[in-house]
Each structure stands twice: as C-alpha cells, then as structure tokens.
N, C-alpha and C positions, 0 to 999 in steps of 0.2 A: 606621494613623496617627490620634495624638491629634489633635481638631479644636479648634484655638485661636478662640475668635470675636474676636480681636483681628487676626488675621493675614488675608491674601489668600487667596481663594478662586479656584485655576484649576481649570478641566477641561479637560486633553488630550485631543482626541477625534480618531481614524482610524477610516475604513472597515473594517478589520480589525485585528487586533492579532499578523498574523504574521511572517514572516523578513526581509520586505523590507526596503529603505532607509530608507523612509518610516516605516516603526512602529521601526527601529532606532534612529532620532535622536527621535523621540519619547521612546522608552525612556531613553537617556543623558540627555536634558533633564530627564527626570521626575526620574532617580536625582541630577542635580547640583544643580536648583534649590533656591536658601536658604531650609531650612527653618523659621528664625526668623523669616521675613516670610511664606512662603506655604506654605498647605494645599495640595497637588496632589493631584488626584482624574483617573483614567483613564477614558476609555470607548471602549468599540469597538462603532462604531454597529451592525453586520450581524453581525461574526462575532468570536469570538476567536484565539487562536493561542499560540506559543511564547512571545509578550511577555506577553501575558496571565498565563500561568504565572509566569516572571519576576518581573514587578512584584506579582503578589499576595506570592511568597515573600519576596519584600523588605519588604511593608510596606504595599504601598500600595495605597489601596482602588480596585480596578478592576471597572469595570461592563461586561458585554455586554446592549446592549438589544434585538437581534434585528430590528433595523429599525422600531421602536415609537416613535413620536415622542410619544405620552402618556408613556411611561415616561421620556423623555430630559426631557421638562418637569417630570413630576415631582422625578426627581433633579438638575436645577439649582435649583429653589425647596427643595426640602431641604437641599442644599448649600449653599443661599445662595452662588452662584458671581457672581463678579464677572468673572472673565476666562474664555471660552471660547477657546480656542487649538485652532484645527481644522487639520490635516495633510493635505493633498490634493493632487490633480494642477492645481486651478487652474481647472477647468471647473466650472462650475454642474451641481450636484449634492446631491440629498438633500434633507434638510428640516433639518440643523442649524442653520444659519444663522437661518432663520425662527422656530424654535422658541425658540432663545437671544433673540431680540428678544421674544416673544412671552410670554417668564419673565422680561423687563425686565432680563438682563444687561448692565451697562453698555458691556463692553466685547468688540469680537469680532477674533481676531488669527488670519491665515493663513498657514500657510506652504505657499506654492506652489511644487510640487517641480519642473513640467514647463514654468512658464511660460506657461500655456493663461491666457485671458481668459475671466471671468466678468462677462458686460453685462448679468445679470437684477437685478431689485428686490434680489435677497439678496444680489450681488456688491457694491451698492452700500453695502450696510450694514457693509462691511466696516470695521474703523477701520485698519487698516497690513496691509500684503502685505510679507511674508519671502519672498524670492526666496533657494535654496540656494548659488546662485553668480552671477559678475557675469556670467557668460555667459549663463545662465537669464534673468536679468533683462533683457538685452539682448533676448532674445527674445520677453519677458512685453512689452517694450514696442512691438515689431513688431505681436504681435498685438493689443495694445489701441490701436494707431494713437497713441498719444501721444509726447509730448514728450519728454526725458531728464527736464526740470525739474517735469512734470506727474506721472513716476512718484515722484520725489522726495518730492513733498507727502503721499504714503501711501503708499511704498515704500522698502525699503531692502534691502540683503544681509544675510543671516545663514547664514554655513556651517553645513552640519551636522556636529553635534559628532564627534569622536574622541578615543574615552577612551585613549590614547597611554600612559599610564601602566599600564593593563592589561598590554601590550607589554614593559614593562619587567620589573613584577612576574612575568610567566607564561614570561619568557624559558625556553626550552628549554638543557639541555644539548647538549655535542657528542655526547656519547652517545647521549640521546634522541633527535636530528637522526638519527644514523648508525643508531639502530633503526628509526626510521621507515621511512627510505630504503630499509633491508634488507628491511623488511617487503614493501614493494612490488616487490623483486628489482632497485633501483637500485645500484648500484656507486657509492661516495661519488664518486668522480672522473668520473662520467658528467654532464653538464649537465645541470642540470631546469629549465624552464620551467615555466611555470603560468597557466591562466585559472580564475578564477573566477566563475560566474555561474550564472543559473537556465537550468534544461534547456527553452528556451521558444524555437520557430521563429520568435517576432516578434523575438528579441534575437539569436540566434544567425545567423552568417553565411557564407560558405564562405574568407572572406579570411584564417581563421589556416591552415585545410588547404590553401590556396594557398601560404602564408607556407613551411608543412611542405615542401611540395615542392622549395622551393629550399634550405632549410635542411638536408634530410638529405643533400642532394648534396655540401655541405660540410663537415658534421659527421653522420655517419652514425648514430653514437651516442646522439645527442641524444634526450631524450624531454620530453614534454609531459604536465601532470599536470592533467587536468581536475577541477575542484570543482565539482557541480552537477550534472552529467548532460548526455549531448548527444542531439539530437532524433535520431530515427528516420532522418530524410532525410539527416542529415549524417553519420550513421553509414553510411551504405549508402555515400555519397559518397568517406567514407575506406576502407572496404573495396574499392571499385572501384579507389584508387587504390595499393591494398596498404600501406597507412599504419598499418595497425591495432596493430602493435605500438610504435609510437611515439606513440599517445596512450592514458595510461593513465588511466580514468574511475572515481572511487571515489565519484560520486554526491554528493548534498548533504552539507554538514558543517553538522549546528546547534550542537555543542558550541562554544563559545566558546575554551577553551583549545587544543582540538586545530586548529581553523582558524589561532591564533596558530602554533603549531608548524609547522603547512605553510608559514605566511608565510616563518619562519626558516630552513625547508629546502628551499627552491627557491634556483635564481640570480637569476631575472628574472621580475615580472610580465608576461606578454603581454596587454593589453587588446585586444580589438577588439569592438563590438555594433553589430548591424544600426542601431539607433536612438540611437547615440552615448550619453553620460551628461550629466545634469543638474547630478551632482557628482559621484561615482563614490567610493563607498563602498571597493570592493576595492582602488582604486586607492590612496587614504589609507593603507588600512591596511598595504598593502604597504608603503609608503614609512613607515608607522611601525614595521615592524621592520628597516628600512634595508634595503629591496631597491630596485634601480632599476627604472623601469616604462619599457614600451614599449608607447605608443597609436598608433593612425593617427586623422589630422585626419576629421571628419564634418561639417562644417559645414552642409550641409542636413538636419541632424538635430540631436541634442543634441549640444552639443560642447567639455562643461565640463572633457573631458580633457585639452585642450591649456591649460585653465588651472591645472589642479593639476600637470603636468608641466610644467617648464621646461626646453626642449631644449637637450640637453646641460648640464645643471646637474643635475636630478633623477631625469633619465631620457632617452629619445629618441621624438622624434617623425617616424614614417614611413608614407607616405602610398600606397606599393604596396607586393605582397607582396615582390617582390624587394628592394626597398630596407628593408623591414620585416626581413627577414631577414637584411640585410647588418646593421643595427644590431644585432641579436641578437649575430651574430658578432661584431661590435666588441666589445660587451660582455662576451662570453664570454674573447677573446682578449687582453681589455685589465683585468684584473682591478682594479689600483689604479685607472682610471678608474671602472668600474663600484661598488666600494666608497664613492669619494668620491661620487659619484651619489646613492648609497644613504644615506649621512650626510647628505646634503644635503637631502634628500627628509623624514627624518628632522626634522631641524632647521626645515623648513616646516611640517611638520604641530603641532609644538609652539608654533610663533609664529602660525599663522593657524586652525587647526583643534582646537586643544586645548577640549576639552570644560568644563573652567572659566571658561577666558574667552569662549567662545561662549555659555557659560547665563549667564554675569554680564553680556554683552552684551544679553541678552534679556531678563533681570529690570530693567536701565535701560529698556529700550523699555516693559517692564508700567508701569513706575514715572513713567515720562512720560506714558504714556497716562491713569493713574490720577490726576495731577496734572493734567495738560488738562480732565479731564471732570468734576474737583473730589471724585472717589471715593476720599477721604482716609482708610480704614481706620486706615493708623498713625502715630504722630506723626513731624514733621520729615521730611518725605517728601522735600523739597526737600534736607535736610541728605544723605539717602541718596543722591540722583541726584549730589550734588557729589562724592559719594566714588567712584562709579562713574566719574566725570568726572577725577578724579584717577589709579587707578590701573589702569580697564580698557581695554586694546586693541580697537576697533571700528571697523568700516569707516566712512569718512566720504565724504559726497555728492560730494567730489572724486577718491576712489578711484575710484566708480563713472562719473564726467563724465570720466575720465582713460583710463578703460579701452577704449575706443571705438577710440583708437588704437593701444593696448597689443593689443587682440584681433587687429586686423589685422595688425600686425607678428606675432604666433604663429602667424595664419594662412600666413606667408611663412617664417617659420623652422623647418626642418625637416631631417633626416637625409637624405644621400644624393643623388644625380643621378638623378632619374626620367629614363627615355628619352623622346623627342617622343612616341611614342604613349600610354605610360604616363600621361604629362603631360596628354597630351589627354582620356583616358577619364577622370582625376581631376577635373581642372576643368570637364568636362561637368556633371560633378554639382550644381557648387555656382557656374556662373555667375552665377545670378539673385541669389543669396546674397553674392557679390562686391559684386554694384549698389546695395546697400540702404543707404540714407543713415539715418543717426539726427539727429533735430533736438532741439536743445539746447532751446530756449523756444518 
C-alpha cells in the first residue's frame, strides 16, 4: 500500500491474526475502510495466522511483533500513526495502549468483543469503546457498574461487519450443492442441519446431542454436519448414545468459498454454545446465505444470538433440547416458512451488518474523534462528517437505550412450551440475570 502523508494513518491491532471472529472483523474492516482518506496498517501482537497471509496478499502492510513493545513503539513512530484500533476481549492485557500513548498516538479505539471491563490506567486511556452487539453492551455496563448514559459518553455499539456480497458472488449452483452432499454420502432429500464452531470443549456442550436424541425419533434419516471438529469427550458421549452415523464431522474449513458452499447446502443452521455469543458470525453468515437459524438463549453467558435471531421471523429460539428439536422439525416440515425466515434473515444482514455500512460508521467515529481532538490531517473534515450523517445508517443512543425493554422481550419470546421441569431447569440458570437492573442516568 502506498503511503500518503495527507491521509489519516490507522493501525488495526489484535493479539493474533488467526481464524477467529475477532480477527475476521479486523480483516473485513481493513479491507473496506475508505483508502482515499485512511492509510490502514495491521499488527499481530503475539502471532500471525491466516488473516496475516490474506491481508498481505491483498496489499496491506501487516506486521507481527512477537510481543515486543519496542518494535511496536518503533512501528507506530515510523508510520506516524494517528489512530490505534485495538480488537480485544475487553479485559486489561498486554502493553498496546501504554505504548501507543508513549508514542504520542492521539486516539485509541477499542473494539470490545466480550463486554469485559478494564479498570486499569490503560483502560482509562481509551477514547471510545465499541461493543459488537447491544446485548454485549448491556453486559459491559453491568461489568463496569456504570449507567447507560455514562456508557454512551465513551461507548457505542458497532456490529461486526458481514461481507454479504461475497455470498451473492460465490453462490453455488444446484449441481455444486448436489455434488458436495454426494461426497458426504447425503441424499438430496435427506434433511441436513449444521453446527459451525471451534473444536473447543469450553464452547461445546451436550445440548445438541440431547437435541439429536429427540430429533432422530421423529426424523430418523436426519444428519447434522459439524464444521470445526468435535472434542473427544463429546465424541464419546455421541458414541455411547449410538448416534455416530448422524454426526458428519468434516473438521475446520478455512477456505471462504467452501464455507459459503456449506451454508448454501444446509437446510438449517443449529447453533448452541456453552458461552453463548457476543455477536455470532456463524449465525450472521448462515443468514447471509438465506438460511433460517435455530438458537437457544443463554442469558447467564453471552446471549447476542437472540439479538441476531428474531424468533419466528429470521429463525427460532428454543431453550430446551425437546423444544429445540421441535423447532427444527417445524422448519423441515414447513418449507415455505423456513424459506421466508431465511430471506428475512438475509435482509436483516444487508440492513444491519453490511460490511460497507459498518465500515462507514467506523469511519464516521474516527473522523469525529479526530475533529474533537483537533487532529485535522485532511481538509474539510466537518464536511466529510456531514456527508456520513446524510447517507449512512448507524446505531443511535436511543437504539441502545431502548434495547433494555427489547432484550427482556426477547428473553420471553421463544418457540414451544417447555414442561414445568424443563422450565425450572432453564430458569434456575438465569434467575439472577432476570433480576438485574440497568440504570439510565
């Protein structure tokens, strides 16, 4: 990338540049940021990975400093960085912020992925906290023990970007879908559901196994495709229940076009995670492919999955293994409804998570901070901001304020009727969560 001294220099930073959702968001933002205004650089603090390779191939200057603060300081000075944008869990970690301040970087931006709160001196140096969903913003407010208005003084919500146009460009033909399913030994008429996620016991739970116990009684031929792998303890449970032939584990898929083919080939994305979601890339990507999604609510952990999935509109929310299985059966038996939900999900992705819109909102945030701190490297910065005001959709403070009521509504909007025992088991897990109050001011 050719450096232009009249542009704003931005350093996108993450601990590593691997396959995770944090790094995916960093990559997509980097690719879409307006290069007429910004020079964008990327830094992996401790290691590189697949994103490092992709970004370098696309012409972005990408660095891996192997945990060396001196290298980072020198890099910031050499590139005359105006904005350091760090993508992290939210907790106090590493040296990035302190070194950026020492290097006299005017603006520090944080994408806070998990809603954790950093009360350290470094945390106080951050100019704005960007939470990846409204649900995660509420979690951050709880962890920080601040009011909503206090949060809005230095925080907002910026959804993770989804490059949904790649799903249009790379949409497979019916022949390609048929061939893919044939290679897996799946007849085109057999229902195919899918889980996409890391082979990590900290994320996996037995929920989907219990779902399959109910599901195979009603639809014996159904298969579940596992993308990402299955931890050994979970495999043993599957074997014990004699469900091995129902689970098709194809391991991790790193090739973007292959993953898009998978999303188009399945009937339903079935999502369940021990820790829930702070955003949920796999959910948004399945929606981008026009597929309905079934999730379960996990308000005792991350719970943004019920923000992405609108129950009965873009998919279904079902909170016990039995009702979850019934939700899947409903979508399989009501194909028109499933298609309607899939298309509604696709429209939601286009409206709310589109990479170009999200990146434009980020650019507007950058420019407002530059104006506020009088770092006016480019002429007519106020005019540029006005252009963004006129043309770009971004979440407002009221959207976040109103979400408290909406979130509680979403918690109580789900598919099916759990039995009394099921209801008690589910509610015991989040009784404390339901009693938490959010302070407006």
